[in-house]
C-alpha positions as CSV (number, residue, x, y, z in Angstrom):
1,M,0.0,0.0,0.0
2,F,1.4,3.4,-1.0
3,W,1.0,6.5,1.1
4,T,0.2,9.8,-0.7
5,F,0.9,13.4,0.0
6,V,-1.4,16.0,-1.5
7,F,0.0,19.5,-2.3
8,P,-2.1,22.6,-3.0
9,Q,-0.7,25.3,-5.3
10,G,1.6,23.2,-7.3
11,L,3.8,21.5,-4.7
12,S,3.7,22.2,-1.0
13,S,5.9,21.4,2.0
14,I,5.8,18.4,4.4
15,K,9.1,19.4,6.1
16,K,10.2,23.0,6.8
17,K,13.7,24.2,7.7
18,Y,13.2,26.9,10.3
19,I,16.1,29.4,9.7
20,N,15.2,32.0,12.3
21,N,12.9,29.9,14.4
22,P,14.7,26.6,15.2
23,K,12.2,25.6,17.9
24,G,9.4,25.6,15.4
25,N,7.3,28.2,17.3
26,K,4.5,29.6,15.1
27,K,5.1,33.2,14.0
28,N,3.6,35.4,11.4
29,G,5.0,34.5,8.0
30,D,5.9,30.9,8.9
31,E,3.9,29.7,5.9
32,K,6.5,31.4,3.7
33,M,9.7,29.8,4.8
34,A,12.8,30.7,2.8
35,M,14.2,27.1,2.5
36,R,12.2,23.9,2.8
37,S,12.6,20.2,1.9
38,Q,9.6,18.7,0.0
39,V,8.5,15.4,-1.3
40,Y,5.8,14.3,-3.8
41,E,4.4,10.8,-4.3
42,W,2.3,9.8,-7.3
43,T,0.4,6.6,-7.7
44,N,-1.9,5.4,-10.5
45,L,-4.8,5.0,-8.0
46,A,-8.1,6.9,-8.3
47,P,-11.8,6.5,-7.5
48,T,-12.3,5.2,-11.1
49,T,-10.1,3.4,-13.6
50,T,-9.8,6.4,-16.0
51,G,-9.5,9.5,-13.8
52,S,-7.4,11.3,-11.2
53,N,-7.9,12.7,-7.7
54,I,-6.0,15.2,-5.6
55,R,-6.5,13.0,-2.5
56,Q,-6.2,9.3,-1.9
57,S,-9.7,7.8,-1.8
58,S,-10.9,4.8,0.1
59,N,-10.8,1.5,-1.9
60,P,-9.1,3.2,-4.9
61,L,-8.8,1.5,-8.3
62,S,-5.8,1.3,-10.5
63,V,-5.8,3.6,-13.6
64,S,-4.8,2.1,-16.9
65,I,-1.6,3.5,-18.4
66,D,-0.6,3.2,-22.0
67,A,2.8,1.8,-22.9
68,N,5.6,4.1,-24.3
69,K,3.7,7.3,-23.6
70,A,5.1,9.9,-21.2
71,L,2.7,10.8,-18.3
72,D,3.2,13.9,-16.2
73,I,2.9,12.7,-12.6
74,F,1.8,16.2,-11.5
75,I,-1.0,17.0,-13.9
76,G,-1.2,14.0,-16.3
77,G,-4.9,13.2,-15.4
78,K,-4.2,9.7,-14.1
79,G,-3.9,8.7,-10.5
80,T,-3.0,11.1,-7.7
81,N,-2.5,14.6,-9.3
82,I,-2.3,18.3,-8.3
83,T,-4.3,21.1,-9.9
84,Q,-1.6,23.1,-11.7
85,P,1.9,22.6,-13.2
86,A,5.0,22.7,-11.0
87,S,6.8,26.0,-11.5
88,T,9.0,28.5,-9.9
89,T,8.3,32.2,-9.4
90,A,10.8,35.0,-10.0
91,T,11.9,34.6,-6.3
92,Q,12.2,30.8,-6.2
93,F,14.9,28.2,-6.9
94,V,14.3,24.4,-6.9
95,V,16.9,21.7,-6.5
96,I,15.6,18.2,-7.4
97,E,17.5,15.7,-5.3
98,D,16.0,12.3,-5.9
99,I,13.6,10.6,-8.2
100,A,12.4,6.9,-8.1
101,T,9.6,4.8,-9.5
102,S,8.2,1.3,-9.5
103,P,10.4,-1.2,-11.3
104,Q,7.7,-3.3,-12.9
105,A,6.3,-2.8,-16.4
106,G,9.6,-1.2,-17.5
107,G,8.8,2.0,-15.6
108,A,11.1,5.0,-15.8
109,L,11.2,8.7,-14.8
110,N,12.5,11.7,-16.7
111,V,12.7,15.4,-15.6
112,R,11.5,18.0,-18.0
113,I,12.5,21.7,-17.6
114,N,10.2,23.9,-19.7
115,T,10.2,21.9,-22.9
116,T,13.6,20.1,-22.5
117,D,14.0,16.6,-21.1
118,Y,16.9,16.3,-18.7
119,F,17.9,12.7,-19.6
120,Q,18.5,12.2,-23.3
121,N,20.4,9.9,-25.6
122,P,23.9,10.9,-26.8
123,D,22.4,12.0,-30.1
124,V,20.0,14.2,-28.2
125,T,17.0,12.0,-29.0
126,Q,14.3,11.2,-26.5
127,Q,14.5,8.4,-23.9
128,A,12.3,7.2,-21.1
129,G,14.8,8.4,-18.4
130,V,16.0,6.6,-15.2
131,P,14.5,3.1,-15.0
132,G,12.9,1.9,-11.8
133,L,15.3,-1.1,-11.8
134,A,18.1,1.5,-11.1
135,S,16.1,3.7,-8.8
136,P,13.2,1.7,-7.3
137,Y,10.3,3.0,-5.3
138,P,9.7,1.7,-2.7
139,R,13.3,0.6,-2.2
140,G,13.6,-3.2,-1.9
141,T,10.4,-3.9,-3.9
142,A,10.3,-6.8,-6.4
143,S,10.7,-6.3,-10.1
144,D,7.3,-7.8,-10.6
145,G,5.7,-5.2,-8.3
146,A,5.0,-7.3,-5.2
147,L,5.8,-5.7,-1.9
148,I,7.1,-9.1,-0.7
149,P,9.4,-10.4,-3.5
150,T,8.1,-13.6,-5.1
151,A,10.8,-14.0,-7.8
152,G,13.7,-14.0,-5.4
153,D,14.7,-10.4,-6.3
154,N,14.9,-7.4,-4.0
155,V,15.5,-4.3,-6.1
156,L,17.9,-1.8,-4.5
157,P,19.0,1.6,-5.9
158,S,22.1,1.7,-8.1
159,F,21.5,5.3,-9.4
160,S,21.8,8.6,-7.6
161,L,20.8,12.0,-9.0
162,T,24.3,13.5,-9.1
163,P,24.6,16.2,-10.0
164,E,21.2,17.4,-8.8
165,V,18.8,19.1,-11.2
166,Y,18.4,22.9,-10.8
167,V,15.1,24.6,-11.7
168,L,15.8,28.3,-12.1
169,P,13.5,31.2,-11.3
170,G,10.6,31.4,-13.7
171,Q,10.9,27.9,-15.1
172,T,8.2,25.3,-15.3
173,W,9.1,21.7,-14.6
174,S,7.6,18.3,-14.5
175,V,8.5,14.7,-13.9
176,L,7.4,12.2,-16.6
177,Y,6.6,8.5,-16.0
178,T,6.9,6.0,-18.9
179,C,6.3,2.3,-19.0
180,T,7.3,-0.1,-21.7
181,A,4.4,-2.5,-21.0
182,A,0.8,-1.2,-20.7
183,I,-0.6,-1.2,-17.2
184,V,-4.1,-2.7,-16.8
185,G,-6.4,-0.8,-14.5
186,G,-9.1,-2.2,-12.2
187,A,-9.1,-3.9,-8.8
188,G,-7.6,-7.1,-7.5
189,A,-4.5,-9.1,-8.2
190,T,-4.6,-8.6,-11.9
191,A,-4.5,-4.8,-11.7
192,G,-1.2,-3.0,-12.0
193,N,-0.2,-0.6,-9.2
194,V,2.7,1.7,-9.8
195,A,4.1,4.8,-8.0
196,A,6.8,7.5,-8.4
197,F,8.6,9.6,-5.9
198,V,10.3,13.0,-6.1
199,K,12.4,14.8,-3.4
200,Y,13.5,18.4,-3.8
201,T,14.4,21.5,-1.9
202,L,12.7,24.9,-2.6
203,Y,14.6,28.1,-1.9
204,D,12.4,31.1,-1.7
205,G,13.0,34.9,-1.2
206,P,16.5,35.8,-0.1
207,D,17.6,32.2,-0.1
208,S,16.7,32.0,-3.8
209,L,19.1,35.0,-4.5
210,I,21.8,33.2,-2.6
211,A,21.2,30.0,-4.5
212,N,21.6,31.9,-7.8
213,K,24.8,33.5,-6.5
214,L,26.2,30.0,-5.5
215,L,25.4,28.8,-9.0
216,E,27.3,31.7,-10.5
217,M,30.3,30.9,-8.3
218,G,30.2,27.2,-9.3
219,I,29.3,26.0,-5.8
220,T,26.8,23.3,-5.3
221,V,23.4,24.6,-4.1
222,N,22.4,22.8,-0.9
223,P,21.2,24.0,2.5
224,S,24.7,23.8,4.1
225,N,26.2,26.0,1.4
226,V,23.4,28.5,1.6
227,D,23.9,28.7,5.4
228,W,27.6,29.1,4.8
229,Y,27.1,32.0,2.5
230,K,24.7,33.7,5.0
231,R,27.4,33.3,7.7
232,S,30.0,34.8,5.4
233,L,27.8,37.8,4.8
234,L,27.2,38.3,8.5
235,E,30.9,38.0,9.3
236,Q,31.7,40.6,6.6
237,Q,29.0,42.9,8.0
238,S,30.3,42.5,11.6
239,R,33.9,43.2,10.6
240,A,32.8,46.3,8.7
241,M,30.8,47.6,11.7
242,A,33.8,46.9,14.0
243,T,36.1,48.9,11.9
244,P,36.2,52.7,12.6
245,N,34.5,54.7,9.8
246,G,33.7,51.5,8.0
247,G,37.3,50.9,7.2
248,A,37.8,54.2,5.4
């Protein structure tokens, strides 16, 4: 059984990094944290065998998925979906850190930034992306999709998203699921249940500006480096204030 997170307004947070409020006390503006880690899970489960739903329903049915046809796991209209495309505003910066999908049916995931797929063949032609056999979700599942392996296999990840994928301010992004074998919808043992997982960090406001500065400097954008840059700015400001006449 898969657990599902539902995210209003594109993608929302399940874990927030409190920069100025480490104890997690509620203050005005907490809903607009500058840096937060987020996850999104998609499944092909819905109230009917042909639709989608923003929330997991009781006794859901598997939705049929065509073979060799890329499906946007955010707004593709099948399974658990959100209501609008994933995008960044002019003051946001996203770092996609991990993607994974069910290994059965030849499932694979690809990241699309605006209209360009991140994973492509050497001749710049399209490909399905990272296969679930290399980055399975859940980890340790069987290649035939059973939560308890029946064929003696126990698929573990052999792929990591390194370097991570950067989504710059103002860009629209999506994650595409593709299977090489059609998935049959319905209920019961004959139905195909698949899922996908995305983990990323959203930098907003001043942290987005710092993320862009780190990118210009050729430094990896991650929470530790963003905090390091903040400390550097504070140290410079402290030295300037301690120097008579600002060092003039």
